[in-house]
Structures are given as C-alpha cells and as structure tokens.
N, C-alpha and C positions, 0 to 999 in steps of 0.2 A: 504494500500500500504506500509506504514511504517513497519507494522508487517511482511509482506511478505519479505521485504528487510532485516529486522533484523533476521528473521528466516534463510534466505539464507546465511547471513553473519556468523551466529552461526554455521550453518551446514558446511560451508567451513572451518572454524577454527577447527572444530572437525575432519574433514577428513584430514586436514593438520597435525594435531597432531598425528593421527593414522599412517599416512605415515612415519613421522619422527620416531615414536616408532618402527615400523617394520624395518626401515633402520638401526637403532642402534642395534637391536637384530641380524640382519644379520651380521653386522660388528663384534659383540662379538663372534658369532659362527665361523667366519672366523679366528679370532685370536686364538681360541682354536685349529683349524686345522693346524696352521702353525708349531706346534711342531712336531718333528720327532718321529718315533717309537723307542723304546729302541733296541739297537743292541749290539752284543758282538764283542769286538775288543781286539786284543792282542798287547801288546807293553810294553814300559817302562815309568814309572813315573819319571819326572825330579827330581834332587836332592833337589830342593826347593819346590816340590809338586804343582807347578802352571801350569805345562804343561805335555803333554803325547805325546810320539812318537810312532806311529803305526808301527808294524812289517811289515805289508803288503806293504806300500808304503813309509815308513820313513817320513811321513808327521807329522809335529808338530801341536798339538792342544792345545789351552788354556783350562784349567779346570775351569769351572765357579763356582764350589763349592769345593775348595781345602781341606776343612775340611773333606770331604768324603774319601780322600786318606791319611789322616794323619797317620803316622806310616809306610807308604809304599813307602816313598820317595826313589828313586833309584832302586826300585824293578821292576822285570818283572812280569806283571799281565795280567789278562783278565778282562776287564771292561764291565759291562753292563751299557750302557750310551745312552742318547739322543744326537745325533750328529747334530750339526748345521753347515753344510758345508759352507753356505754363510758367516758365521761369523768366521769360523775356530775354533769353540768351541765345547766342550763336557760337558754335565752335567751328572756326575757319579751317577748312581742309586745303584750299588753294584760292588764289585771287589773280585777276587780270585787270589791267587798267581798262576802264570803260571805253576810252577812245579807241583802243585796239579792236574791241568787239563791234563798236559802231562803224568803224571803217569797213570791216568785213561785211556787215549787214548792208551798208550802202552800196558796196560794189556788187553784191548779189542782186540788188534791185535794178541795176542799169543794164 
C-alpha cells in the first residue's frame, strides 16, 4: 500500500512539473509574438536623435535605439522600424535619406 501511494505521489509530481514546463514554453513563444513586423515610415528625426515625427500623421515616436540614427539628427528619412504603438516607440532597423527615395519614385513616374 505504501509503495502504491509513493508511486502515485511521484507520478503526480512528474505530471505537475511537465504542466509547468509547457506553460512556461507557451509564455516564451507569446513574448516573441508581441513584437511588430518591420514597416517603412517617412518622417523627420529630432535634433537630439531621440524621437521621430511621422509625415503621415505628425505623431511623435520615441526611438528606442538612438545610436541607429546617429548622424541623421534633423534629417528627413525613411525608417525601416519595428513600431510599438502601445508604447509610442520605434526600434530602427535601417534608414535612408528621404531625398534618395523621392528621386527614385520621381524617375519611375516619367
């Protein structure tokens, strides 16, 4: 009888640990999904390089990685960035000067 109870207790501990492991794996995958896809947005980098104002809606966004825009302070650019609307932040992946993009678009129309 004692062996049976000990076996049941050990089995219940094993099942509980498996359930906890699955739950933590599910939470980790959900964290990975909360990030946004990279999008292209046109606007101006602030003079201090810590924020970005979108041309589309004039909304100001905090730049989470200002080192990525270093040297482009005050410039009109096209950012490829992850946008976190709930926080009002963008994480810059790459940028191009807006004039370069506009020239390409103008030449395509002629």
